[in-house]
C-alpha positions as CSV (number, residue, x, y, z in Angstrom):
1,M,-1.0,12.6,-5.6
2,S,-3.6,13.1,-8.1
3,P,-7.4,13.3,-7.5
4,N,-9.3,10.1,-8.0
5,N,-11.6,10.2,-11.0
6,N,-14.1,7.9,-9.4
7,A,-17.0,10.3,-8.8
8,S,-18.6,8.0,-6.3
9,N,-15.8,8.7,-3.9
10,E,-16.3,12.5,-3.7
11,Y,-18.2,14.0,-0.8
12,D,-22.0,14.0,-1.3
13,R,-23.5,13.8,2.2
14,S,-27.0,13.6,0.8
15,T,-26.3,10.2,-0.6
16,L,-25.2,8.6,2.7
17,V,-27.6,6.2,4.4
18,S,-27.9,4.2,7.5
19,P,-28.1,0.4,7.2
20,Q,-31.6,-1.0,7.6
21,I,-32.5,-4.0,9.7
22,L,-32.9,-7.2,7.6
23,P,-35.9,-9.4,8.1
24,S,-35.3,-12.1,10.7
25,C,-35.4,-15.9,10.0
26,E,-38.8,-17.5,10.3
27,S,-37.4,-20.4,12.3
28,A,-34.4,-20.0,14.6
29,A,-33.9,-23.8,14.5
30,S,-33.1,-23.6,10.8
31,F,-30.5,-20.8,11.2
32,S,-27.5,-23.2,11.6
33,N,-28.3,-24.6,8.1
34,L,-29.0,-21.3,6.5
35,K,-26.7,-20.3,3.7
36,V,-26.6,-16.6,4.0
37,K,-26.9,-14.1,1.2
38,I,-27.0,-10.5,2.4
39,H,-28.1,-7.6,0.4
40,A,-27.5,-4.0,1.4
41,I,-31.0,-2.4,1.6
42,T,-31.4,1.3,1.4
43,T,-34.2,3.8,1.2
44,D,-34.8,7.2,-0.3
45,T,-36.4,10.1,1.5
46,S,-39.9,8.8,0.7
47,G,-39.2,5.5,2.4
48,S,-39.3,3.4,-0.7
49,F,-36.8,0.6,-1.2
50,Y,-34.7,0.0,-4.3
51,P,-32.0,-2.7,-5.2
52,P,-28.6,-2.5,-3.7
53,T,-25.4,-1.6,-5.6
54,T,-23.5,-4.6,-4.4
55,S,-24.3,-7.9,-2.7
56,I,-22.2,-10.1,-0.4
57,V,-22.4,-13.9,-0.9
58,T,-20.9,-16.1,1.8
59,S,-22.4,-19.5,0.8
60,S,-19.9,-20.5,-1.9
61,K,-18.0,-23.7,-1.1
62,S,-15.0,-22.6,-3.1
63,T,-15.0,-19.3,-1.2
64,S,-15.1,-21.1,2.1
65,I,-12.1,-23.3,1.1
66,F,-10.2,-20.2,-0.1
67,N,-10.8,-18.4,3.2
68,V,-9.3,-21.4,5.1
69,L,-6.2,-21.5,2.8
70,F,-5.7,-17.8,2.3
71,P,-4.4,-16.7,5.8
72,P,-1.4,-18.9,5.7
73,I,-0.8,-18.1,2.0
74,S,-0.9,-14.4,2.9
75,L,2.1,-14.9,5.1
76,L,4.1,-15.2,1.9
77,L,3.4,-11.6,1.0
78,W,6.2,-10.0,3.0
79,P,8.9,-12.4,1.8
80,S,7.7,-11.7,-1.8
81,L,8.1,-8.0,-1.2
82,L,11.8,-8.7,-0.5
83,T,12.3,-10.7,-3.7
84,V,15.0,-8.5,-5.2
85,P,17.1,-8.1,-2.1
86,L,16.7,-11.8,-1.2
87,L,17.7,-13.0,-4.7
88,L,20.7,-10.7,-5.0
89,S,22.1,-11.0,-1.5
90,G,20.4,-13.9,0.3
91,T,22.3,-16.6,-1.5
92,S,25.9,-17.5,-1.1
93,E,28.5,-15.7,-3.2
94,N,28.6,-18.7,-5.5
95,G,24.9,-18.6,-6.1
96,P,23.8,-17.9,-9.6
97,T,21.7,-14.8,-8.6
98,H,24.2,-13.3,-6.2
99,Y,24.9,-9.7,-7.2
100,S,28.7,-10.4,-7.5
101,K,27.9,-12.9,-10.3
102,L,25.5,-10.5,-12.2
103,F,27.3,-7.2,-12.1
104,P,30.9,-6.0,-12.7
105,T,32.7,-5.1,-9.5
106,E,33.2,-1.5,-10.6
107,W,29.3,-1.1,-10.7
108,Y,29.0,-1.5,-6.9
109,D,32.5,-1.4,-5.3
110,T,32.8,2.0,-3.6
111,P,36.3,3.5,-3.2
112,S,37.2,5.5,-0.1
113,A,36.7,8.8,-1.7
114,Y,33.4,7.5,-3.1
115,A,31.3,8.9,-5.8
116,P,27.8,7.2,-5.7
117,K,27.2,4.5,-8.2
118,P,23.7,4.3,-9.8
119,L,23.4,0.5,-9.4
120,G,22.1,0.7,-5.8
121,L,19.5,3.4,-6.9
122,I,18.4,1.3,-9.9
123,L,18.0,-1.8,-7.8
124,G,16.0,0.1,-5.2
125,I,13.5,1.3,-7.8
126,V,13.3,-2.2,-9.3
127,A,12.7,-3.6,-5.8
128,V,9.8,-1.2,-5.2
129,A,8.3,-2.1,-8.6
130,V,8.5,-5.8,-8.0
131,G,7.0,-5.4,-4.6
132,Q,4.1,-3.5,-6.1
133,V,3.4,-6.4,-8.5
134,F,3.1,-8.8,-5.6
135,V,0.8,-6.4,-3.6
136,I,-1.5,-6.0,-6.6
137,L,-1.6,-9.7,-7.2
138,Y,-2.3,-10.4,-3.5
139,H,-5.3,-8.0,-3.4
140,F,-6.6,-9.2,-6.7
141,I,-6.7,-12.8,-5.5
142,R,-8.2,-11.7,-2.1
143,I,-11.0,-9.8,-3.9
144,Q,-11.6,-12.2,-6.8
145,F,-11.8,-15.4,-4.8
146,G,-12.4,-14.4,-1.2
147,T,-15.3,-12.8,0.6
148,A,-13.8,-9.4,0.4
149,Q,-16.4,-7.1,-1.2
150,N,-16.9,-3.4,-1.6
151,V,-20.4,-2.2,-0.6
152,S,-21.0,1.4,-1.3
153,I,-22.4,3.5,1.5
154,Q,-23.9,5.9,-1.0
155,R,-27.6,5.8,-1.6
156,K,-27.4,6.6,-5.3
157,G,-24.9,7.4,-8.0
158,A,-22.2,5.0,-6.8
159,R,-20.4,3.1,-9.5
160,N,-19.5,-0.6,-9.1
161,Y,-16.0,-1.1,-7.7
162,D,-13.4,-1.5,-10.4
163,F,-10.2,-3.1,-9.1
164,W,-8.2,-2.3,-12.2
165,E,-9.2,1.3,-12.2
166,G,-7.9,1.5,-8.7
167,V,-4.6,-0.1,-9.9
168,R,-4.3,2.4,-12.7
169,T,-4.9,5.3,-10.3
170,Q,-2.2,3.9,-8.0
171,L,0.4,3.4,-10.7
172,C,-0.3,6.6,-12.6
173,N,0.1,8.8,-9.5
174,P,2.8,11.3,-10.5
175,E,2.8,13.1,-7.1
176,G,3.3,9.7,-5.3
177,F,5.8,7.7,-7.3
178,G,7.2,10.7,-9.1
179,L,8.2,12.5,-5.9
180,L,9.4,9.2,-4.4
181,I,11.7,8.5,-7.4
182,F,12.9,12.1,-7.3
183,Y,13.7,11.8,-3.6
184,L,15.6,8.5,-4.0
185,S,17.5,9.8,-7.0
186,G,18.5,13.1,-5.4
187,T,19.5,11.7,-2.0
188,W,21.4,8.7,-3.5
189,M,23.3,10.4,-6.3
190,G,23.8,13.5,-4.2
191,G,25.8,11.4,-1.7
192,I,23.8,12.8,1.2
193,M,22.7,9.5,2.7
194,P,24.8,7.7,5.4
195,A,27.8,6.0,4.0
196,A,26.5,2.6,5.1
197,Y,23.6,2.9,2.6
198,Y,26.1,2.6,-0.3
199,S,27.6,-0.7,1.0
200,F,26.7,-4.0,-0.8
201,E,28.4,-6.1,1.9
202,G,26.3,-8.6,3.8
203,G,22.6,-9.3,3.3
204,I,19.4,-8.0,4.9
205,D,19.8,-7.2,8.6
206,Y,16.4,-8.1,9.9
207,W,16.9,-6.4,13.3
208,K,17.8,-3.1,11.6
209,L,14.9,-3.6,9.2
210,T,12.5,-4.0,12.1
211,G,13.9,-0.9,13.7
212,C,13.5,1.1,10.5
213,L,9.9,0.1,10.1
214,V,9.0,1.0,13.7
215,I,10.7,4.4,13.5
216,Q,9.4,5.1,10.1
217,D,5.8,4.3,11.2
218,F,6.2,6.4,14.3
219,V,7.5,9.5,12.4
220,Q,4.7,9.0,9.9
221,Y,2.2,8.9,12.8
222,V,3.6,12.2,14.3
223,M,3.5,13.9,10.9
224,H,0.0,12.8,10.4
225,R,-1.1,14.2,13.8
226,L,0.7,17.5,13.1
227,E,-1.1,17.8,9.7
228,H,-4.4,17.5,11.6
229,V,-3.7,19.8,14.6
230,V,-1.1,22.5,13.6
231,S,-3.6,24.8,11.8
232,P,-6.6,24.6,9.5
233,E,-4.5,26.1,6.7
234,V,-1.8,23.4,7.0
235,Y,-4.5,20.7,7.0
236,K,-6.3,22.3,4.0
237,R,-3.1,22.5,1.9
238,S,-1.6,19.2,2.8
239,H,-3.9,16.5,4.2
240,E,-7.5,17.5,3.3
241,P,-7.4,16.0,-0.2
242,H,-6.7,12.6,1.4
243,H,-10.0,12.8,3.3
244,R,-12.2,13.7,0.4
245,F,-13.4,10.1,-0.1
246,T,-16.6,8.8,1.5
247,N,-16.3,5.4,-0.2
248,P,-12.5,4.9,-0.5
249,R,-11.0,2.2,-2.7
250,L,-8.2,-0.2,-2.0
251,F,-5.4,2.1,-3.1
252,D,-6.8,5.5,-2.1
253,A,-4.6,5.6,1.0
254,F,-1.8,6.7,-1.3
255,N,-3.9,9.4,-2.9
256,G,-3.6,12.9,-1.4
257,S,-1.4,15.9,-2.4
258,P,2.3,16.6,-3.0
259,P,2.7,18.3,0.4
260,D,1.1,15.3,2.0
261,T,3.5,12.9,0.2
262,I,6.5,15.0,1.4
263,L,5.3,15.1,5.0
264,M,3.9,11.5,5.3
265,I,6.5,9.6,3.2
266,L,9.6,11.4,2.3
267,I,10.4,13.1,5.7
268,P,9.9,9.8,7.6
269,L,12.2,8.0,5.1
270,Y,14.9,10.6,5.5
271,I,14.7,10.7,9.3
272,T,14.8,6.9,9.5
273,A,17.8,6.7,7.2
274,W,19.9,8.8,9.6
275,T,18.5,7.1,12.7
276,I,19.4,3.6,11.7
277,P,22.1,3.5,9.0
278,C,22.0,0.2,7.1
279,N,23.4,-1.4,4.0
280,V,21.9,-1.2,0.6
281,W,19.8,-4.5,0.9
282,T,18.2,-3.5,4.2
283,C,17.6,0.0,2.8
284,K,15.7,-1.4,-0.2
285,S,13.8,-3.8,2.0
286,K,12.3,-1.1,4.2
287,M,10.9,0.9,1.2
288,K,8.1,-1.7,0.4
């Protein structure tokens, strides 16, 4: 995962400040009617004040309405991440989007002495790409219309938050998506995944999907702890780049190093695959 080019994210401890206490209201009785506009106030070493980088405004009527409507709308995010598996397998066999209506049988029918077909691999990559579109759209709406703001903790030199720069950093991450696609291609076409993974029969098994997510997160947690405690050298070469940010952006969680990607993403995926074998649709669903 490539380093972030946002200079304001790099360590500069001299720029970190503690929040200052804001002036209190003159009348406590008027507090309930107060429309709040909060500015982050910071000081330099001489004690002088200067304007904040970002402000938070919570008095907008449209923002208030959005914040009421957004939580139930956000429940649609997970189903949207499953768009490709749901469209291709969630309908009846007579449905217009069922995979049997869209692809020739020889593209997905696996003989007993099977040689892996690339259709499952291609659909998996497409499913991840479509899921990314919905994730980006979700966070864009949340930041653009909600109260979610990004206030820098740095005293000076911090740039304004640029959502689309964060998106570009995420999508142009060769060590992240490059390694993931290499892993998916190698394990799929190499025929080293459980035989169940190559089956198109049935739809998404939600019990197995839940089990996969729990196991994958647990293995990821274990790998994360090991990176921190095994040795300083292991931490330095794998996980330390992930912790270089003092003002991380939305997508910086996926920004580290190639060893970190292998330990935190690829190994958990592989262990989960052999712990709970599942069909191609459940497999694609758990990779979101």
